[in-house]
C-alpha angles and dihedrals in degrees: 000000000000118000126192123198121205112177097185108029123173149189104249109214110194115193126185117203114179096215111008115202118190115232095022138089108271125192121212125239094195137007130191134175122202134175105255140201131090097257091047089051089054090051092049094051092045088054090049088053092050102261124124122225141170118235115218127189145096128295134183140177130354091315089057092053090050090050090051090050093050092048092050091048086060088059095251123137105241112206097171126160115236115231119205102213127058129355140273106272126255115218113203121205111190116198111195113132091309123034117246124188128200114186123197126227105238132222131312102266111199132201089257090057091052090050089056089055091054090052090055091048090054087071093064112110139195113304096019121133123224120193116196111187139167140017128323120237115243092247091065128072108271087221093061096114091051092043092053093049091050090049092051100038094108091057119085097238136145106232122192121196124193105178142114140251116335093000087065102034093051093059096053093088088065093055105238114208092232138006123186117197119163119234093264093050090047089053092049091056092057097031094242136115112240126201110142122071091229089060091046091051090051094054094039087058088054090057088049090051087052090058113281114131097206127015118200114186119193120207103184108227092003094066126233147284129223125198103189130201093241090065096259121131124199136184129187139178124238114259116255115266146108117279109232102166125000094190109114096012093116092047089050090053089055091049092047093049091050093047091049094047096046090051100044107015083219120124096206092053091044090051093052091047089051094051094047094046093049091049093046089058092046090052093051136063089233135032121297121283124209092249092053091050093048091052093052092044091054090053098039122123121234121289111239118229111213100178 
């Protein structure tokens, strides 16, 4: 079974206003609400690709119940933990010439709530996959990813971490199966600015030396790089297409890589699946569908093996 953990999920409220004017009444042209959060995005794309998963996380208030409903409509098993105080956050994206985002705070997660999460994690068994993705709310320990990996280290699991800075670096000692920084996040870790793929491969290898088994680095329109645990190194360009919405593209790459690997156990095929799935989401208003991924995969140019 695949499990995804989203510690600060949201309702993403996307509003389009043709000509937004600050300080005046503005009327919307279009409104959409989606279940949000990196782990939830991974679960949605996995479902679209034909893989089942269980979504873990924390919910509160009427917004939390709506998030649960939207996730279940997608056909995903929602095993969220109810939190008594506060409400699941609403993230507003205002499209009106320029894009403006207003992100909510989230509920008051207590120690007792975190203990309930650990009890759910106890149920994971050999061969399961756990994806931990996204930021951690201020009310939770900022070491939670590392703490969970330490707690689960005796289980034979494949753990994927998609996070930034210390959240990512701190887990490396527990040898995550996959980490997925983008090129900017990779540069921030080592205090450098990365542009060329050769540089990115060099620093991805450093993360592997620090403990990561596989390092997948996304580069938006420039494609991606994979440094795999079997010593192979791959790079690939992004498919041709028009970017419509980049939100969730990185999460989709993670889902695509997992789907490809679990089906083939081949890193090159997983890498290509990851690139095409991430791009399919970027080229669409919503997250990638299986048909969209298959179209891009059939047109995709060859992956280059660098080592």
